[in-house]
C-alpha distance (Angstrom), angle and dihedral (degrees) to the residues before:
residue distance angle dihedral
M1 . . .
K2 3.80 . .
F3 3.80 123.2 .
G4 3.79 125.3 -171.8
V5 3.81 121.5 -164.3
F6 3.80 112.6 -154.4
I7 3.81 115.5 -148.3
Y8 3.81 133.5 172.0
D9 3.79 139.6 174.6
G10 3.80 109.2 -57.7
V11 3.81 99.0 26.0
E12 3.80 114.1 152.6
A13 3.81 108.5 -110.6
M14 3.81 90.9 -135.3
D15 3.79 88.7 66.6
L16 3.79 89.2 67.6
A17 3.80 84.5 75.4
T18 3.81 81.9 87.2
F19 3.79 87.6 69.8
G20 3.79 90.9 40.9
V21 3.80 95.5 54.3
L22 3.79 92.1 48.7
S23 3.80 90.1 46.2
M24 3.80 89.7 55.7
A25 3.80 90.3 45.7
R26 3.81 88.8 59.1
R27 3.79 87.5 71.9
I28 3.79 85.7 67.3
R29 3.80 100.3 30.5
S30 3.78 109.0 32.8
D31 3.80 91.1 -176.8
I32 3.83 91.3 73.6
E33 3.81 109.9 112.3
L34 3.81 120.6 -163.3
C35 3.76 137.3 -170.7
T36 3.79 140.9 155.5
L37 3.78 127.1 -122.8
A38 3.79 134.8 -178.3
P39 3.81 139.8 176.9
T40 3.81 86.0 -78.7
R41 3.78 129.6 11.9
G42 3.80 115.2 -99.9
D43 3.78 138.9 41.3
V44 3.81 120.5 8.7
R45 3.80 121.1 -170.9
L46 3.80 112.2 -142.7
A47 3.80 124.6 -147.6
N48 3.81 92.7 -92.2
G49 3.81 94.1 48.1
L50 3.81 96.1 -99.5
V51 3.79 110.9 142.5
V52 3.80 118.2 -140.5
R53 3.78 125.1 -177.3
A54 3.81 116.8 -129.1
E55 3.78 113.6 -146.6
H56 3.79 96.3 -153.3
A57 3.79 142.2 23.0
L58 3.81 112.0 -116.3
A59 3.79 94.8 -126.4
D60 3.81 96.2 56.3
A61 3.81 102.9 24.0
P62 3.81 118.5 128.2
K63 3.78 121.5 -95.5
F64 3.81 117.3 -76.0
D65 3.76 132.5 -165.2
V66 3.82 89.4 -143.2
L67 3.80 129.9 22.9
I68 3.82 116.0 -164.9
V69 3.81 118.3 -159.8
T70 3.79 112.9 -156.8
G71 3.80 127.7 -151.8
G72 3.77 140.4 -138.2
P73 3.81 141.0 122.2
G74 3.79 90.2 -54.7
W75 3.80 91.9 67.5
E76 3.81 92.4 94.6
A77 3.79 93.5 60.1
E78 3.80 93.2 39.5
S79 3.81 92.3 51.2
R80 3.81 87.7 59.7
R81 3.81 95.7 50.4
P82 3.83 106.0 107.0
E83 3.81 93.6 -158.7
T84 3.81 92.6 55.6
L85 3.80 93.8 47.1
A86 3.80 92.4 48.0
A87 3.81 91.9 48.6
L88 3.81 91.5 51.3
R89 3.79 91.2 50.6
R90 3.80 90.1 52.2
R91 3.80 92.6 47.7
A92 3.81 91.5 50.5
A93 3.81 89.8 72.9
D94 3.80 95.2 68.2
T95 3.82 108.4 5.1
L96 3.79 133.6 77.7
L97 3.81 103.5 -120.2
V98 3.81 117.1 -150.6
S99 3.80 127.3 -178.5
V100 3.76 130.4 -168.4
C101 3.79 125.2 -161.4
T102 3.82 111.8 -28.7
G103 3.77 90.9 -7.0
G104 3.80 80.6 92.2
M105 3.79 88.7 66.5
I106 3.80 89.5 59.6
L107 3.80 91.7 49.2
G108 3.80 88.2 48.3
A109 3.79 91.6 52.8
S110 3.81 90.3 50.7
G111 3.81 91.7 57.6
V112 3.81 96.3 -122.8
L113 3.82 90.9 117.9
D114 3.81 95.1 53.4
G115 3.79 110.3 126.5
K116 3.80 92.1 9.9
P117 3.81 135.3 100.6
A118 3.80 114.5 -108.9
T119 3.77 144.5 159.1
T120 3.80 139.7 -157.1
K121 3.81 141.6 174.8
R122 3.82 116.8 -32.0
E123 3.80 109.4 177.5
V124 3.83 122.6 73.4
V125 3.78 142.0 153.3
R126 3.78 106.2 -96.0
P127 2.99 138.0 -92.8
E128 3.81 81.9 38.9
R129 3.79 110.0 97.2
A130 3.77 118.4 -117.0
P131 3.81 110.3 -108.1
I132 3.80 90.2 -132.6
E133 3.82 88.6 60.6
V134 3.80 90.3 48.6
M135 3.81 90.4 49.4
R136 3.81 90.7 55.0
E137 3.79 91.5 48.5
R138 3.79 99.3 44.6
N139 3.79 100.0 35.4
P140 3.82 110.4 42.7
R141 3.81 90.4 166.2
I142 3.82 91.1 65.0
D143 3.82 117.8 88.3
V144 3.81 95.7 -136.2
R145 3.81 114.8 -153.3
E146 3.80 134.2 -168.8
A147 3.80 99.8 -129.1
S148 3.77 142.3 119.7
L149 3.79 87.5 -113.0
V150 3.79 138.9 -13.9
D151 3.80 122.0 -143.6
A152 3.80 108.6 -159.3
G153 3.79 93.4 171.6
T154 3.80 103.6 -109.2
V155 3.81 92.8 34.5
V156 3.81 131.2 41.3
T157 3.81 119.5 -166.3
G158 3.79 124.8 -169.8
G159 3.78 136.5 -161.7
G160 3.78 126.0 -119.1
V161 3.01 148.1 -45.9
S162 3.81 118.5 -31.9
L163 3.81 88.3 15.8
C164 3.80 85.3 85.1
I165 3.81 84.6 83.8
D166 3.81 91.4 54.6
V167 3.80 91.0 47.7
M168 3.79 91.3 54.4
L169 3.80 92.3 47.6
Y170 3.79 89.9 49.5
L171 3.79 89.5 49.0
L172 3.80 90.8 52.0
R173 3.79 89.3 51.0
R174 3.80 92.1 49.5
L175 3.81 95.1 46.5
Y176 3.82 103.4 32.4
G177 3.78 106.3 18.0
D178 3.77 139.4 -106.4
E179 3.79 97.0 -65.3
V180 3.82 94.2 58.6
A181 3.81 92.5 46.1
R182 3.81 93.5 48.9
A183 3.80 92.9 45.8
T184 3.80 90.7 50.9
A185 3.81 91.7 48.9
R186 3.80 88.6 50.5
I187 3.80 96.3 52.4
L188 3.81 88.7 45.0
E189 3.83 86.6 51.9
Y190 3.81 86.1 -131.2
Q191 3.80 100.4 116.2
R192 3.82 95.3 106.9
A193 3.80 93.4 47.9
W194 3.80 91.1 46.5
S195 3.79 92.4 50.5
A196 3.82 91.5 48.8
N197 3.79 92.3 49.3
L198 3.80 92.6 48.6
H199 3.79 91.5 54.8
Q200 3.80 99.6 38.2
F201 3.83 99.5 37.8
P202 3.81 107.1 15.7
P203 3.79 127.5 -169.3
V204 3.78 124.6 -106.9
L205 3.80 114.4 -129.1
M206 3.77 125.8 -168.6
P207 3.80 109.2 -170.7
M208 3.79 111.9 174.0
D209 3.81 90.9 -6.8
R210 3.81 93.1 -60.4
T211 3.79 114.8 127.3
T212 3.78 113.9 -137.6
T213 3.76 135.5 157.4
W214 3.77 123.3 -131.8
A215 3.77 121.1 -152.8
E216 3.79 105.1 158.1
G217 3.76 118.6 147.6
G218 3.78 115.0 -92.6
């Protein structure tokens, strides 16, 4: 299965834990394929100054099974980039779209969350406005939820910031089953944190348009 991680200038470095979790999962599922992509191929400067090289440009990257949109302070600029929004809309037809943190704001701007439940980052340093408040204000067609993640079927949105780890573990469970997800959490030494998060801030799942909550132990 092929996973693409979309990055851009101003991404929060913590959101690269998406890549890290999947990299660890490859020790269990060697068929996992990973790459990075960005608005243009080449160097991307993250919010903390770290430079990461994107292997592909989003517009002409190969097909993925899953496309993960990361978040960070650069989300505001990226959510106004017409080429990015158009590419995400095209990918939505045949790709599972997943956002972590304020990556959900970019998906919201593209329109792929319209009519669906979704979530994004909640906690900020005031007077900065919480992205989840901004999502409610700017995107009235999105059913904004307070949850660690929301699975709307064709789109999965996650909260911020370290919850990107939980989103990836959930994704592994959805795509590969419970055993792979648990084994990955174990080798990450994250199983206790995952279990606590599931019980204290559970996901919202909407299989076949039925809203349920999931709070199984990790």
